[in-house]
C-alpha positions as CSV (number, residue, x, y, z in Angstrom):
1,X,0.4,-0.4,0.1
2,X,1.1,3.6,-0.8
3,X,2.0,6.1,1.4
4,X,-0.5,8.3,0.1
5,X,-3.4,5.2,0.4
6,X,-2.8,5.7,4.3
7,X,-3.7,9.5,4.4
8,X,-7.1,10.6,4.7
9,X,-8.3,13.7,2.7
10,X,-10.1,16.1,5.5
11,X,-12.3,18.8,4.0
12,X,-10.8,22.2,5.4
13,X,-12.9,26.0,4.8
14,X,-12.2,27.3,1.9
15,X,-12.3,24.3,0.1
16,X,-8.5,23.3,0.7
17,X,-7.7,19.4,1.0
18,X,-5.3,18.6,4.0
19,X,-3.5,15.2,4.6
20,X,-3.6,13.9,7.8
21,X,-2.4,10.6,9.0
22,X,-2.6,9.1,12.6
23,X,1.1,8.5,13.2
24,X,1.4,12.6,12.6
25,X,-1.1,13.5,15.0
26,X,1.2,11.5,18.1
27,X,4.3,12.9,16.6
28,X,2.4,16.5,16.9
29,X,1.7,15.9,20.4
30,X,5.0,14.8,21.5
31,X,7.4,17.5,19.8
32,X,5.3,20.1,21.0
33,X,4.2,18.7,24.6
34,X,8.3,18.4,24.6
35,X,8.3,22.1,23.5
36,X,5.7,23.6,26.0
37,X,7.8,21.7,28.9
38,X,11.3,22.7,28.1
39,X,9.8,26.4,28.1
40,X,7.6,26.2,31.0
41,X,10.6,24.6,32.9
42,X,12.6,28.1,32.2
43,X,10.2,30.1,33.8
44,X,10.7,28.7,37.6
45,X,14.3,26.4,37.0
46,X,16.3,30.2,37.9
47,X,13.6,30.7,41.0
48,X,15.4,28.1,42.8
49,X,18.5,28.6,41.3
50,X,18.7,32.5,42.0
51,X,21.1,32.0,44.9
52,X,23.7,30.2,43.0
53,X,23.5,32.1,39.9
54,X,24.4,35.3,42.2
55,X,27.1,33.8,43.8
56,X,28.5,32.7,40.7
57,X,28.7,36.1,38.9
58,X,29.7,37.7,42.4
59,X,26.8,39.8,42.8
60,X,25.2,40.7,46.3
61,X,21.1,40.6,45.4
62,X,20.8,42.9,48.7
63,X,23.2,45.3,48.3
64,X,21.4,48.9,47.2
65,X,19.5,48.8,44.0
66,X,20.4,45.2,43.1
67,X,17.0,43.8,44.1
68,X,16.2,45.1,40.9
69,X,18.3,42.6,38.8
70,X,16.7,40.0,41.1
71,X,12.8,40.9,40.2
72,X,14.2,41.1,36.0
73,X,15.6,37.6,36.7
74,X,11.9,36.4,37.5
75,X,10.2,38.9,35.8
76,X,11.5,39.5,32.9
77,X,10.8,35.8,30.9
78,X,7.2,36.1,32.3
79,X,6.7,39.6,31.3
80,X,8.1,38.8,27.6
81,X,5.8,35.7,27.6
82,X,2.8,37.4,27.7
83,X,3.6,40.6,25.7
84,X,4.4,38.3,22.8
85,X,2.4,35.5,22.2
86,X,-0.6,37.2,20.4
87,X,1.7,38.7,17.8
88,X,3.0,35.3,17.5
89,X,-0.2,33.6,17.2
90,X,-1.3,35.5,14.5
91,X,1.8,35.3,12.9
92,X,1.6,31.6,12.7
93,X,-1.9,32.3,11.4
94,X,0.1,34.1,8.4
95,X,3.1,32.5,7.2
96,X,2.4,29.2,9.3
97,X,2.6,27.5,12.6
98,X,4.8,25.2,12.1
99,X,6.9,27.5,10.3
100,X,7.1,29.8,14.0
101,X,6.9,27.0,15.8
102,X,10.1,25.3,14.7
103,X,11.9,29.2,14.8
104,X,11.1,29.1,19.0
105,X,13.4,26.2,19.2
106,X,15.8,27.6,17.5
107,X,16.0,30.9,19.1
108,X,15.6,29.0,22.7
109,X,18.2,26.8,22.5
110,X,20.7,29.8,21.2
111,X,19.6,31.9,23.7
112,X,20.2,28.9,26.0
113,X,24.0,28.6,24.8
114,X,24.5,32.7,25.5
115,X,23.1,32.0,29.2
116,X,25.5,29.3,30.1
117,X,28.6,31.2,28.6
118,X,27.9,34.5,30.6
119,X,31.4,35.9,30.3
120,X,30.8,38.9,32.8
121,X,30.6,39.5,36.7
122,X,28.9,42.0,38.9
123,X,26.1,43.8,37.6
124,X,27.6,43.3,33.7
125,X,27.1,39.6,34.7
126,X,23.6,40.2,35.4
127,X,22.4,42.3,32.5
128,X,24.0,39.6,30.3
129,X,21.6,36.9,31.7
130,X,18.3,39.5,31.9
131,X,19.1,40.3,28.3
132,X,19.3,36.4,26.8
133,X,16.6,35.3,29.6
134,X,14.5,37.7,27.2
135,X,15.7,36.4,23.6
136,X,15.0,33.1,25.4
137,X,11.6,34.2,26.4
138,X,11.1,35.2,23.0
139,X,11.6,31.7,21.6
140,X,9.4,30.3,24.4
141,X,7.0,32.5,23.3
142,X,6.7,31.2,19.4
143,X,6.3,27.4,21.6
144,X,3.6,28.6,23.4
145,X,1.6,30.7,20.8
146,X,1.5,28.0,18.1
147,X,1.8,24.6,20.2
148,X,-2.2,24.1,20.9
149,X,-3.2,25.5,17.5
150,X,-0.7,22.9,15.8
151,X,-2.4,20.2,18.0
152,X,-6.2,21.4,17.2
153,X,-5.2,20.9,13.5
154,X,-3.9,18.2,14.0
155,X,-6.5,16.1,16.5
156,X,-9.9,15.7,15.3
157,X,-12.7,16.9,17.6
158,X,-13.6,13.6,19.5
159,X,-9.8,13.5,20.8
160,X,-9.4,17.1,21.4
161,X,-9.2,17.1,24.9
162,X,-7.1,14.6,25.6
163,X,-4.5,16.0,23.3
164,X,-4.6,19.1,24.5
165,X,-4.6,18.0,28.3
166,X,-1.8,16.1,27.9
167,X,0.1,19.2,26.1
168,X,-1.4,21.8,29.1
169,X,0.3,19.5,31.7
170,X,3.3,19.0,30.4
171,X,3.3,23.0,30.3
172,X,1.5,23.0,33.9
173,X,4.2,20.2,35.5
174,X,7.1,21.9,33.9
175,X,6.4,24.7,35.9
176,X,7.0,22.9,39.4
177,X,9.5,20.2,37.8
178,X,11.6,23.3,37.4
179,X,11.9,23.9,40.9
180,X,13.2,20.7,41.2
181,X,15.5,20.7,38.8
182,X,16.7,24.3,39.5
183,X,17.5,23.3,43.4
184,X,19.6,20.0,41.8
185,X,21.3,21.2,38.8
186,X,22.5,24.6,41.2
187,X,23.7,22.8,43.9
188,X,26.4,20.9,41.1
189,X,26.9,24.5,38.9
190,X,24.9,27.3,38.2
191,X,25.3,27.4,34.4
192,X,24.2,23.8,34.3
193,X,20.6,25.4,34.9
194,X,21.0,26.8,31.3
195,X,23.3,23.4,30.2
196,X,20.4,21.7,30.4
197,X,18.2,22.9,28.0
198,X,20.6,22.8,25.3
199,X,20.6,19.0,24.3
200,X,17.0,19.2,24.7
201,X,16.5,22.1,22.5
202,X,18.5,20.7,19.8
203,X,17.2,17.2,19.9
204,X,13.7,19.2,19.9
205,X,14.3,21.6,16.9
206,X,15.8,19.0,14.5
207,X,12.8,16.7,15.4
208,X,10.3,19.4,14.5
209,X,11.9,20.2,11.6
210,X,12.2,16.5,10.1
211,X,8.7,15.8,11.6
212,X,6.3,18.5,11.3
213,X,4.3,20.0,8.8
214,X,1.5,22.4,7.8
215,X,-1.5,21.2,7.5
216,X,-3.9,24.0,8.0
217,X,-4.1,26.7,5.4
218,X,-2.5,29.5,5.8
219,X,-4.4,33.0,5.5
220,X,-2.1,35.7,3.8
221,X,-2.6,38.9,5.3
222,X,-1.2,42.4,6.1
223,X,0.5,42.5,9.4
224,X,-1.6,45.1,11.6
225,X,1.7,47.1,13.0
226,X,-0.7,49.3,15.0
227,X,-2.3,47.1,16.7
228,X,0.7,45.0,17.6
229,X,2.7,48.2,19.1
230,X,-0.4,49.2,20.9
231,X,-0.9,45.9,22.7
232,X,2.8,45.4,23.3
233,X,3.7,48.6,24.9
234,X,0.1,48.3,26.5
235,X,0.7,45.1,28.2
236,X,4.4,45.5,28.8
237,X,4.2,49.1,30.2
238,X,1.6,47.5,32.9
239,X,3.8,44.3,33.8
240,X,6.4,46.4,34.1
241,X,4.7,48.8,36.3
242,X,3.7,45.6,38.6
243,X,7.5,45.0,38.7
244,X,8.5,47.9,40.0
245,X,4.9,48.6,42.6
246,X,6.4,45.6,44.4
247,X,10.0,47.2,45.0
248,X,10.1,50.0,48.0
249,X,10.0,53.3,46.9
250,X,11.1,56.6,49.0
251,X,9.7,55.8,52.6
252,X,6.9,53.6,51.5
253,X,7.2,49.3,51.8
254,X,6.0,49.2,48.4
255,X,6.5,51.3,45.2
256,X,2.6,51.7,44.0
257,X,3.0,55.7,44.6
258,X,5.7,55.8,42.2
259,X,5.3,58.3,39.4
260,X,6.8,55.5,37.0
261,X,4.3,53.1,38.7
262,X,1.4,55.4,37.9
263,X,2.6,56.6,34.8
264,X,3.0,52.7,33.9
265,X,-0.3,51.8,35.0
266,X,-2.4,54.6,33.3
267,X,-0.4,54.8,30.0
268,X,-0.6,51.0,29.6
269,X,-4.6,51.2,30.2
270,X,-4.8,53.9,27.9
271,X,-2.7,51.7,25.2
272,X,-5.1,48.8,25.4
273,X,-7.9,51.1,25.1
274,X,-6.6,52.0,22.0
275,X,-5.4,48.7,20.7
276,X,-9.4,47.7,21.5
277,X,-10.1,51.1,19.2
278,X,-7.8,50.2,16.3
279,X,-8.7,46.1,16.3
280,X,-12.5,47.3,15.2
281,X,-11.1,50.1,12.7
282,X,-8.4,47.7,10.4
283,X,-9.3,45.4,7.8
284,X,-6.8,42.7,8.6
285,X,-6.6,43.2,12.5
286,X,-4.4,41.2,14.8
287,X,-6.8,39.7,17.0
288,X,-10.6,39.4,15.9
289,X,-11.9,41.0,19.0
290,X,-15.4,39.5,18.0
291,X,-14.6,36.4,18.9
292,X,-14.9,37.6,22.7
293,X,-18.9,37.7,21.4
294,X,-18.4,34.0,21.6
295,X,-19.5,33.3,25.3
296,X,-17.2,29.9,25.2
297,X,-14.3,31.4,24.0
298,X,-14.9,34.7,26.4
299,X,-16.1,32.6,29.5
300,X,-12.9,30.3,28.8
301,X,-10.5,33.1,28.9
302,X,-12.0,34.9,32.1
303,X,-11.7,31.6,33.9
304,X,-8.0,31.0,32.9
305,X,-7.3,34.4,33.9
306,X,-8.6,34.3,37.5
307,X,-7.2,30.8,37.7
308,X,-3.4,31.7,36.7
309,X,-3.6,34.7,38.9
310,X,-4.3,32.2,41.9
311,X,-2.1,29.1,40.7
312,X,1.2,31.8,40.6
313,X,0.4,33.0,43.9
314,X,0.4,30.0,45.4
315,X,3.3,28.8,43.8
316,X,4.9,32.0,45.2
317,X,3.4,31.8,48.9
318,X,4.0,27.7,49.4
319,X,7.9,28.1,48.3
320,X,8.3,31.5,51.0
321,X,6.0,29.2,53.9
322,X,8.2,25.8,53.2
323,X,11.8,27.8,53.0
324,X,11.3,30.7,55.1
325,X,9.5,29.1,58.0
326,X,8.2,25.3,57.6
327,X,12.0,23.4,56.4
328,X,14.2,25.3,59.0
329,X,11.7,24.2,61.5
330,X,12.2,20.9,60.9
331,X,16.2,21.0,61.0
332,X,17.0,22.0,57.5
333,X,19.6,24.3,56.5
334,X,18.3,27.6,54.7
335,X,20.9,27.1,52.3
336,X,19.2,23.6,51.5
337,X,15.5,24.7,51.6
338,X,15.4,25.8,48.0
339,X,16.1,22.2,46.8
340,X,13.5,20.4,49.5
341,X,11.0,23.3,48.8
342,X,10.4,21.9,45.2
343,X,10.8,18.1,46.5
344,X,8.0,18.8,49.1
345,X,5.8,20.4,46.1
346,X,5.9,17.1,44.3
347,X,2.5,16.3,45.3
348,X,0.9,19.4,43.7
349,X,2.8,18.2,40.1
350,X,1.6,14.6,40.6
351,X,-1.9,16.1,41.1
352,X,-1.6,17.7,37.5
353,X,-0.5,14.8,36.1
354,X,-3.0,12.4,37.1
355,X,-6.0,15.1,36.5
356,X,-4.7,16.5,33.4
357,X,-4.8,13.7,30.8
358,X,-7.3,12.0,32.3
359,X,-10.2,14.8,32.8
360,X,-8.9,16.0,28.8
361,X,-9.5,12.4,27.7
362,X,-13.4,12.1,29.7
363,X,-14.1,15.7,28.9
364,X,-14.1,14.3,25.3
365,X,-16.9,12.1,26.1
366,X,-19.0,13.9,28.9
367,X,-18.5,17.7,28.0
368,X,-16.1,20.2,29.3
369,X,-18.4,22.0,31.6
370,X,-18.3,19.8,34.9
371,X,-14.8,19.0,34.6
372,X,-13.8,22.7,34.5
373,X,-16.3,24.1,37.0
374,X,-16.0,21.2,39.2
375,X,-12.1,21.6,38.9
376,X,-12.2,24.8,39.8
377,X,-14.2,24.3,43.2
378,X,-12.2,21.8,44.0
379,X,-8.7,24.3,43.4
380,X,-10.6,27.0,45.5
381,X,-11.5,24.3,48.3
382,X,-7.6,23.0,48.7
383,X,-6.6,27.4,49.5
384,X,-9.6,27.0,52.0
385,X,-7.6,23.9,53.7
386,X,-4.5,25.6,53.5
387,X,-5.3,28.9,55.2
388,X,-6.8,26.4,58.1
389,X,-3.5,24.8,58.3
390,X,-1.0,25.7,61.2
391,X,2.2,27.4,60.3
392,X,4.1,24.3,61.3
393,X,2.0,22.1,60.0
394,X,2.1,18.1,59.7
395,X,3.2,17.6,56.2
396,X,0.6,14.9,55.2
397,X,-1.8,17.4,55.6
398,X,-0.2,19.8,53.5
399,X,0.5,17.4,50.8
400,X,-3.2,16.1,50.6
401,X,-4.6,19.8,50.2
402,X,-1.5,20.6,47.4
403,X,-2.4,17.4,45.7
404,X,-6.2,18.4,45.8
405,X,-4.8,21.9,44.2
406,X,-3.3,20.2,41.4
407,X,-5.7,17.8,40.6
408,X,-8.5,20.6,40.9
409,X,-6.2,22.6,38.3
410,X,-5.6,19.6,35.9
411,X,-9.4,18.9,36.1
412,X,-9.8,22.4,34.6
413,X,-6.8,22.9,32.1
414,X,-7.0,20.5,29.9
415,X,-10.7,20.7,28.9
416,X,-10.8,24.7,29.5
417,X,-8.1,24.7,26.9
418,X,-9.5,22.0,24.5
419,X,-12.8,24.3,24.8
420,X,-11.7,27.8,24.2
421,X,-9.7,26.1,21.2
422,X,-12.7,24.5,19.6
423,X,-15.0,27.5,19.8
424,X,-13.1,29.5,17.2
425,X,-13.1,29.1,13.4
426,X,-9.6,27.5,12.3
427,X,-8.5,30.4,10.4
428,X,-8.0,32.5,13.9
429,X,-6.5,29.4,16.1
430,X,-3.0,30.8,16.4
431,X,-4.2,34.1,17.5
432,X,-7.1,32.5,19.4
433,X,-4.3,30.3,20.9
434,X,-1.6,33.2,21.1
435,X,-4.7,35.4,23.2
436,X,-5.3,32.0,25.8
437,X,-1.5,31.9,26.4
438,X,-1.6,35.6,27.0
439,X,-4.3,35.1,29.6
440,X,-2.3,32.7,31.4
441,X,1.1,34.3,31.4
442,X,-0.1,37.7,32.3
443,X,-2.2,35.7,35.2
444,X,1.3,34.2,36.7
445,X,3.1,38.1,36.3
446,X,0.0,39.7,37.5
447,X,-0.2,37.2,40.8
448,X,3.4,38.3,41.7
449,X,2.1,41.5,41.9
450,X,-1.3,41.0,44.0
451,X,-0.2,38.5,46.0
452,X,3.3,39.8,46.9
453,X,1.3,43.2,47.8
454,X,-1.4,41.7,50.0
455,X,1.2,39.6,52.0
456,X,3.9,42.8,52.3
457,X,0.8,44.8,53.4
458,X,0.1,41.8,55.8
459,X,3.6,41.6,57.2
460,X,4.0,45.3,57.2
461,X,1.5,45.7,60.0
462,X,3.2,42.8,62.6
463,X,6.4,42.4,61.3
464,X,8.5,45.1,62.2
465,X,7.1,45.0,66.3
466,X,7.8,41.3,66.8
467,X,11.3,41.8,64.7
468,X,12.6,44.7,66.8
469,X,11.4,42.6,70.4
470,X,13.2,39.7,69.3
471,X,16.4,41.1,68.3
472,X,16.7,43.0,71.6
473,X,15.9,40.2,73.6
474,X,19.3,38.8,71.9
475,X,21.7,41.8,73.0
476,X,21.1,43.5,69.7
477,X,21.4,47.7,70.5
478,X,18.3,49.1,70.3
479,X,19.0,51.3,67.4
480,X,20.6,48.5,65.3
481,X,17.2,46.5,66.4
482,X,15.1,49.2,65.1
483,X,16.7,50.2,61.8
484,X,16.4,46.6,60.8
485,X,13.1,46.3,61.8
486,X,12.5,49.5,60.0
487,X,13.6,47.9,56.5
488,X,10.9,47.1,53.9
489,X,9.5,43.5,54.7
490,X,10.5,42.8,50.8
491,X,13.8,41.9,51.7
492,X,13.5,39.6,54.8
493,X,10.8,37.5,52.2
494,X,13.2,37.8,49.2
495,X,15.7,36.2,51.7
496,X,13.9,33.4,52.8
497,X,13.0,33.4,49.1
498,X,16.6,32.7,47.7
499,X,17.2,30.0,50.5
500,X,19.4,33.0,53.0
501,X,19.0,33.3,56.5
502,X,17.1,36.8,56.6
503,X,18.7,37.5,59.7
504,X,22.3,37.8,58.1
505,X,20.6,40.2,55.7
506,X,19.0,42.4,58.3
507,X,22.3,42.3,60.5
508,X,25.1,40.8,58.5
509,X,26.0,44.3,56.6
510,X,26.2,46.3,59.7
511,X,28.4,44.3,61.2
512,X,26.2,44.0,64.4
513,X,26.0,40.2,64.4
514,X,29.8,40.2,65.0
515,X,29.9,42.2,67.9
516,X,27.3,40.2,69.4
517,X,28.2,37.5,72.1
518,X,28.7,33.8,70.7
519,X,25.4,32.9,72.0
520,X,23.2,35.0,71.0
521,X,25.1,35.0,67.6
522,X,24.0,31.1,67.3
523,X,20.8,32.1,68.5
524,X,19.9,34.9,66.1
525,X,21.5,32.9,63.2
526,X,20.2,29.4,64.2
527,X,17.4,27.5,62.9
528,X,14.4,28.3,64.7
529,X,14.5,32.0,65.7
530,X,13.7,33.7,62.4
531,X,10.9,31.1,61.6
532,X,9.2,31.6,65.2
533,X,9.5,35.4,65.2
534,X,8.1,35.8,61.4
535,X,5.1,32.9,62.2
536,X,2.2,35.3,63.7
537,X,2.8,37.9,61.1
538,X,3.3,35.9,58.0
539,X,0.3,33.4,59.0
540,X,-1.7,37.2,59.2
541,X,-0.3,38.0,55.8
542,X,-1.2,34.5,54.5
543,X,-4.6,34.3,55.2
544,X,-4.9,37.5,53.3
545,X,-3.4,35.8,50.4
546,X,-5.2,32.4,50.2
547,X,-8.5,34.1,50.9
548,X,-8.3,36.5,47.7
549,X,-7.2,33.3,45.7
550,X,-10.0,31.2,47.1
551,X,-12.1,34.2,45.6
552,X,-10.4,34.1,42.9
553,X,-11.4,30.5,41.9
554,X,-14.6,31.1,43.1
555,X,-15.4,33.9,40.4
556,X,-13.6,31.2,38.2
557,X,-15.7,28.7,38.7
558,X,-18.5,31.1,38.1
559,X,-17.2,32.0,34.7
560,X,-16.9,28.3,33.8
561,X,-20.4,27.6,34.6
562,X,-22.1,30.5,32.4
563,X,-20.2,28.7,29.6
564,X,-22.8,26.7,27.9
565,X,-21.9,23.8,25.7
566,X,-19.5,24.8,22.7
567,X,-20.8,24.1,19.0
568,X,-18.2,22.4,17.2
569,X,-16.9,24.5,14.4
570,X,-17.4,23.8,10.5
571,X,-14.3,21.9,10.4
572,X,-14.8,19.9,13.6
573,X,-18.2,19.1,12.5
574,X,-16.6,17.5,9.0
575,X,-14.4,15.2,11.1
């Protein structure tokens, strides 16, 4: 039998016939899942690796002005992927989704090579890493923007939930597996955090160029430059403003009153309004805003944004909780806490891996609404359980709750992606996939601003008094204790986040620790002083954060319940 006779011809919109084989769809699924996993691992692998990276480039992240480098190492990647995915998805509709996706593998791999060979030290070394992280994020955006569209083209509607479920769980699990990988690799060599991408990227690039092919009809069109510019600048200005909003400004614990931040927020919002006006007037817009008239598309993206904000806040709060309090109380050194935090969060990843593909496959048979809405309710209930836990919790209870959180996320993510992608015409799938990724990635960036702000507000009310009293009880002079207590809480939070004893950050630079008696110095720098000191203020902030996340999950569940049952597109009906 000839190879051509094994292929079946499926009608596409516009009378274009595309050849498909059962083998090809599985190749597309495995390659795009690898691409998504690689792209999302790098969104989190740097978080755990920060202490090793800053030691490697000989830069103190807590020296005056250096916290900006720390934040941009985290936020730069998230910001670029949030801003560019719509543009790159639309470009995939015009020039070919596989072409843009394959180029993403190339860009990502080359940037990983450049990152691993940082030739500089100090602030120059940090700028090198931030710049190439931006380039790496460009490659990751190309992968993210087009992978779901490639799968939607390749799989019939009856299998789409299963396929997109596997792809989405590869992406989501990558965020948490990156935490473990970062801890393991940075313990060996900080450059290994970037080396690990190179062989995977080379393999994925060769495989993609040899195996993937365009099976959707390309729609040549003029590039909507005004739409692209207003969206990128508007979204970018808002996310940059959020990055600076969580940094201290003047005498304030955060920078939300800074003229720079206010200008970014107001200017970004104005540009996004201009983007909406532009898109309704140009003949070939970057994004068809009328797709939001589709209740299934609009509700799915609204639920995705809210769930992503809640999920991103969970990741950062749990890391701080484990590294700054729970692990030291249970005998783990601060410098070892980042690795163990990733290990102790594995039940969360397990929940994703169990629920995602299963709910995706079942939703193909029984519909998406029960899985998406039910998953978000489980997701929200886990936040309620977490805020009821004591600070020094029994691990079995913590593991059960974070696994339920992962199960709820997995139940929601795969069917929701399938519903969004199935609700749009085939010629708009690239742009729709990009918009879906934008909501998801923007949610991660927004979560850092929202939840760090809420946590800092909770700490600012209670931490200074507890810190000053605790330090003075251990012989720290009144002036030094007052000065340490008056420092912005963000420094204390980031110390715990980076696996550094916060007392070293507060008292080390002034030399106060060296002048104390050995017994008091040992108590202050021990494993229990800071965790006991911060437990009550942190729990107050944690209750605010998790209560807000639970409300967001409930709102997301409401949006999901209102979506209705998506009708198949013309292409789907033919398949």
